[in-house]
KEVODO-943269 format. One record per residue (C-alpha): residue number from 1; residue in one letter; x, y negated, z. Coordinates in nm, 2 decimals. Example, Ala and Ser with C-alpha at 12.3 -4.5 7.8 and 13.67 -1.06 7.14 Angstrom:
# residues 2
- pos_code_px_py_pz
- 1_a_1.23_0.45_0.78
- 2_s_1.37_0.11_0.71
END
This chain:
# residues 278
- pos_code_px_py_pz
- 1_m_5.85_-16.19_14.11
- 2_l_5.73_-15.84_14.03
- 3_p_5.93_-15.76_13.72
- 4_l_6.24_-15.91_13.88
- 5_f_6.17_-15.68_14.20
- 6_m_6.15_-15.35_13.96
- 7_r_6.46_-15.44_13.78
- 8_s_6.63_-15.46_14.09
- 9_i_6.49_-15.11_14.21
- 10_k_6.61_-14.97_13.85
- 11_f_6.95_-15.11_13.94
- 12_l_6.97_-14.98_14.27
- 13_i_6.87_-14.63_14.17
- 14_g_7.13_-14.64_13.87
- 15_l_7.39_-14.74_14.12
- 16_g_7.29_-14.46_14.35
- 17_f_7.31_-14.20_14.07
- 18_i_7.67_-14.34_14.00
- 19_f_7.77_-14.31_14.35
- 20_v_7.63_-13.95_14.39
- 21_l_7.82_-13.84_14.05
- 22_f_8.15_-14.00_14.20
- 23_l_8.14_-13.82_14.53
- 24_a_8.08_-13.49_14.33
- 25_l_8.38_-13.58_14.10
- 26_i_8.59_-13.66_14.42
- 27_g_8.47_-13.33_14.60
- 28_t_8.56_-13.13_14.30
- 29_i_8.90_-13.28_14.27
- 30_t_8.97_-13.22_14.63
- 31_g_8.84_-12.87_14.61
- 32_l_9.07_-12.78_14.33
- 33_i_9.38_-12.93_14.49
- 34_k_9.31_-12.76_14.83
- 35_e_9.21_-12.42_14.65
- 36_p_9.34_-12.39_14.30
- 37_p_9.14_-12.14_14.10
- 38_q_9.30_-11.78_14.10
- 39_p_9.43_-11.65_13.76
- 40_t_9.21_-11.40_13.62
- 41_a_9.31_-11.07_13.49
- 42_e_9.26_-11.17_13.13
- 43_e_9.51_-11.47_13.17
- 44_v_9.77_-11.24_13.36
- 45_m_9.77_-10.94_13.17
- 46_h_9.64_-11.02_12.82
- 47_h_9.93_-11.08_12.58
- 48_h_9.91_-11.30_12.28
- 49_p_10.03_-11.15_11.96
- 50_r_10.40_-11.11_11.90
- 51_e_10.56_-11.29_11.62
- 52_l_10.58_-11.10_11.28
- 53_s_10.75_-11.24_10.98
- 54_l_10.62_-11.13_10.64
- 55_a_10.70_-11.22_10.28
- 56_s_10.37_-11.35_10.24
- 57_d_10.39_-11.62_10.51
- 58_g_10.38_-11.97_10.44
- 59_p_10.26_-12.17_10.13
- 60_f_10.49_-12.03_9.89
- 61_g_10.47_-11.68_10.02
- 62_k_10.46_-11.37_9.79
- 63_f_10.36_-11.01_9.87
- 64_d_10.64_-10.76_9.91
- 65_r_10.46_-10.49_9.71
- 66_q_10.69_-10.21_9.81
- 67_q_10.63_-10.28_10.18
- 68_i_10.25_-10.31_10.08
- 69_q_10.28_-9.97_9.91
- 70_r_10.42_-9.82_10.22
- 71_g_10.14_-9.99_10.43
- 72_f_9.89_-9.82_10.21
- 73_l_10.06_-9.48_10.27
- 74_v_10.03_-9.54_10.65
- 75_y_9.67_-9.65_10.61
- 76_e_9.58_-9.33_10.39
- 77_k_9.76_-9.09_10.62
- 78_v_9.68_-9.24_10.98
- 79_c_9.40_-9.49_10.95
- 80_a_9.17_-9.37_10.67
- 81_s_9.00_-9.11_10.88
- 82_c_8.84_-9.33_11.11
- 83_h_8.86_-9.70_10.93
- 84_s_8.72_-9.76_10.59
- 85_l_8.80_-10.04_10.35
- 86_n_8.48_-10.11_10.22
- 87_l_8.55_-10.45_10.06
- 88_v_8.84_-10.30_9.83
- 89_s_8.80_-10.09_9.50
- 90_f_9.03_-9.83_9.44
- 91_r_9.14_-10.00_9.10
- 92_d_9.24_-10.29_9.31
- 93_l_9.55_-10.08_9.40
- 94_q_9.69_-10.16_9.05
- 95_q_9.78_-10.49_9.19
- 96_l_10.02_-10.32_9.42
- 97_g_10.22_-10.14_9.13
- 98_y_10.02_-9.83_9.09
- 99_s_9.94_-9.70_8.73
- 100_e_9.58_-9.62_8.63
- 101_a_9.65_-9.26_8.63
- 102_e_9.79_-9.29_8.98
- 103_v_9.48_-9.49_9.10
- 104_k_9.24_-9.23_8.94
- 105_k_9.42_-8.96_9.13
- 106_i_9.41_-9.14_9.45
- 107_a_9.04_-9.19_9.41
- 108_k_8.97_-8.84_9.33
- 109_d_9.17_-8.68_9.61
- 110_w_9.04_-8.92_9.87
- 111_p_8.91_-8.71_10.16
- 112_i_8.58_-8.91_10.21
- 113_k_8.35_-8.87_9.91
- 114_q_8.09_-9.13_9.77
- 115_p_7.74_-9.06_9.88
- 116_v_7.48_-9.00_9.60
- 117_q_7.11_-8.95_9.63
- 118_d_6.91_-8.71_9.39
- 119_p_6.60_-8.94_9.30
- 120_k_6.39_-8.63_9.21
- 121_a_6.47_-8.41_9.52
- 122_g_6.52_-8.73_9.75
- 123_t_6.83_-8.53_9.89
- 124_w_7.18_-8.68_9.95
- 125_g_7.50_-8.53_9.81
- 126_e_7.85_-8.62_9.74
- 127_r_8.08_-8.69_9.44
- 128_d_8.44_-8.76_9.38
- 129_n_8.54_-9.12_9.39
- 130_l_8.60_-9.32_9.07
- 131_a_8.87_-9.57_9.03
- 132_s_8.58_-9.84_9.01
- 133_d_8.43_-9.74_9.37
- 134_r_8.49_-9.90_9.67
- 135_f_8.67_-9.71_9.94
- 136_p_8.39_-9.53_10.10
- 137_k_8.26_-9.59_10.45
- 138_v_8.36_-9.38_10.75
- 139_y_8.07_-9.29_10.98
- 140_y_8.06_-9.04_11.28
- 141_p_7.70_-8.93_11.35
- 142_g_7.61_-9.00_11.72
- 143_t_7.90_-9.27_11.76
- 144_g_7.83_-9.51_11.45
- 145_t_8.08_-9.67_11.20
- 146_p_8.41_-9.77_11.35
- 147_p_8.53_-10.13_11.24
- 148_d_8.61_-10.18_10.87
- 149_l_8.96_-10.30_10.81
- 150_s_8.90_-10.50_10.49
- 151_l_8.91_-10.84_10.66
- 152_i_9.07_-10.76_10.99
- 153_a_9.38_-10.96_10.93
- 154_k_9.13_-11.26_10.89
- 155_a_8.89_-11.17_11.15
- 156_r_9.13_-11.14_11.44
- 157_h_9.35_-11.45_11.58
- 158_g_9.70_-11.38_11.50
- 159_g_9.61_-11.19_11.17
- 160_a_9.90_-10.96_11.09
- 161_s_10.08_-11.04_11.41
- 162_y_9.76_-10.90_11.60
- 163_v_9.74_-10.58_11.40
- 164_y_10.12_-10.52_11.44
- 165_s_10.11_-10.60_11.84
- 166_l_9.81_-10.39_11.88
- 167_l_9.96_-10.07_11.72
- 168_t_10.29_-10.11_11.91
- 169_g_10.14_-10.21_12.25
- 170_y_10.04_-9.87_12.36
- 171_d_10.37_-9.82_12.51
- 172_e_10.32_-10.10_12.74
- 173_k_10.19_-10.03_13.09
- 174_p_10.07_-10.28_13.36
- 175_s_10.32_-10.36_13.62
- 176_a_10.30_-10.26_13.99
- 177_e_10.21_-10.62_14.08
- 178_h_9.94_-10.61_13.84
- 179_v_9.80_-10.30_13.96
- 180_k_9.79_-10.43_14.31
- 181_q_9.66_-10.77_14.22
- 182_f_9.38_-10.63_13.97
- 183_p_9.32_-10.28_14.05
- 184_d_8.98_-10.26_13.86
- 185_f_9.14_-10.39_13.56
- 186_a_9.48_-10.21_13.57
- 187_k_9.31_-9.88_13.61
- 188_t_9.24_-9.73_13.29
- 189_p_8.89_-9.56_13.25
- 190_d_8.87_-9.21_13.13
- 191_g_8.85_-9.20_12.77
- 192_m_9.03_-9.53_12.72
- 193_y_9.36_-9.64_12.66
- 194_f_9.55_-9.97_12.82
- 195_n_9.68_-10.21_12.54
- 196_p_9.78_-10.56_12.67
- 197_y_9.72_-10.70_12.32
- 198_f_9.34_-10.60_12.31
- 199_a_9.08_-10.86_12.46
- 200_n_8.95_-10.61_12.71
- 201_l_9.28_-10.46_12.79
- 202_n_9.15_-10.10_12.74
- 203_i_9.06_-9.98_12.42
- 204_s_8.88_-9.65_12.29
- 205_m_9.11_-9.61_12.00
- 206_p_9.39_-9.35_12.08
- 207_p_9.75_-9.47_11.98
- 208_p_9.73_-9.40_11.59
- 209_l_10.11_-9.43_11.56
- 210_t_10.24_-9.13_11.79
- 211_g_10.60_-9.10_11.68
- 212_d_10.86_-9.18_11.42
- 213_d_10.85_-9.02_11.09
- 214_q_10.46_-8.98_11.11
- 215_v_10.46_-9.04_10.73
- 216_t_10.74_-9.00_10.46
- 217_y_10.83_-9.29_10.25
- 218_s_10.93_-9.23_9.90
- 219_d_11.17_-9.53_9.88
- 220_g_11.38_-9.38_10.17
- 221_t_11.28_-9.64_10.44
- 222_r_11.30_-9.48_10.78
- 223_a_10.93_-9.44_10.88
- 224_t_10.97_-9.57_11.27
- 225_k_10.67_-9.65_11.45
- 226_d_10.77_-10.03_11.44
- 227_q_10.83_-10.02_11.05
- 228_m_10.49_-9.83_11.01
- 229_a_10.31_-10.09_11.22
- 230_k_10.48_-10.38_11.01
- 231_d_10.40_-10.21_10.69
- 232_v_10.03_-10.15_10.75
- 233_a_10.02_-10.51_10.89
- 234_a_10.14_-10.64_10.56
- 235_f_9.87_-10.41_10.38
- 236_l_9.60_-10.55_10.57
- 237_v_9.70_-10.90_10.49
- 238_w_9.67_-10.80_10.13
- 239_t_9.32_-10.63_10.15
- 240_a_9.20_-10.95_10.34
- 241_e_9.31_-11.18_10.03
- 242_p_9.44_-11.00_9.74
- 243_t_9.42_-11.34_9.56
- 244_m_9.65_-11.50_9.79
- 245_e_9.94_-11.55_9.53
- 246_r_9.70_-11.70_9.26
- 247_r_9.58_-11.94_9.53
- 248_h_9.92_-12.03_9.62
- 249_a_10.01_-12.09_9.26
- 250_a_9.72_-12.29_9.20
- 251_g_9.77_-12.50_9.51
- 252_v_10.11_-12.58_9.39
- 253_a_9.98_-12.68_9.05
- 254_v_9.73_-12.90_9.18
- 255_v_9.98_-13.08_9.42
- 256_l_10.22_-13.14_9.13
- 257_f_9.96_-13.28_8.90
- 258_l_9.84_-13.52_9.18
- 259_l_10.20_-13.65_9.24
- 260_i_10.23_-13.71_8.86
- 261_a_9.89_-13.87_8.83
- 262_t_9.98_-14.10_9.15
- 263_g_10.32_-14.21_8.96
- 264_l_10.14_-14.27_8.64
- 265_a_9.87_-14.45_8.81
- 266_y_10.12_-14.67_8.98
- 267_g_10.30_-14.76_8.68
- 268_a_9.98_-14.84_8.51
- 269_y_9.91_-15.08_8.80
- 270_l_10.23_-15.24_8.77
- 271_t_10.19_-15.30_8.39
- 272_v_9.85_-15.41_8.40
- 273_w_9.92_-15.68_8.69
- 274_r_10.26_-15.77_8.58
- 275_g_10.32_-16.15_8.60
- 276_v_9.98_-16.20_8.79
- 277_k_10.01_-16.35_9.14
- 278_h_9.84_-16.18_9.42
END
């Protein structure tokens, strides 16, 4: 009798737990229906990256080297003073069509030099960059190191679209309705800049692209803000994965091999089992 009684108690306790959970579920659903959750500032004011079409998109994409060279010029003249490319070597620029002599000159003329230490004196100095060196790190005493851009196109959701949208998003301002709805978020703090494509809505980086013709393209392309943003986004796609074209070619070769091997295997199957009932 006692074991049966204990089992009955356990069963009743279990039913009680289920009943309490059911009441909690009903209460939650009722509360959501009566008072639906209000949208947050992030949901209302944060924008997803705009679409950006590049030649490198898709499984058969290839880099537009002329565009990437323009993007490198924008990085060199606008971005390099704050952001490094510490995973990219100067000699990698030969993949973009620069000659060996041009790469050596770019490395030597780069404004940020390579740090070197005198092992005897224990002091630090600088030397000119070599083609074999990676782009030197940018460091500001007291403020730290700004984000490295080598992998930014992979590290951010949206990739190149995020870079392009962020660079061109400084002109967008919160609407009067958003200012009234979220006064604490719509008000930009001192030293910050509103950008709806940035996760926190306010970013400490000033607008890098301040106007058209900030750089001069050698191929005659008009250097509008929109064009410069597209070009540097394409360049950062290359820095994030410079071997993309080889990977795409290898992938296509593997798929063709598998298709041919599948056809041969099926043909062998038909030959071996011909005339045999299954």
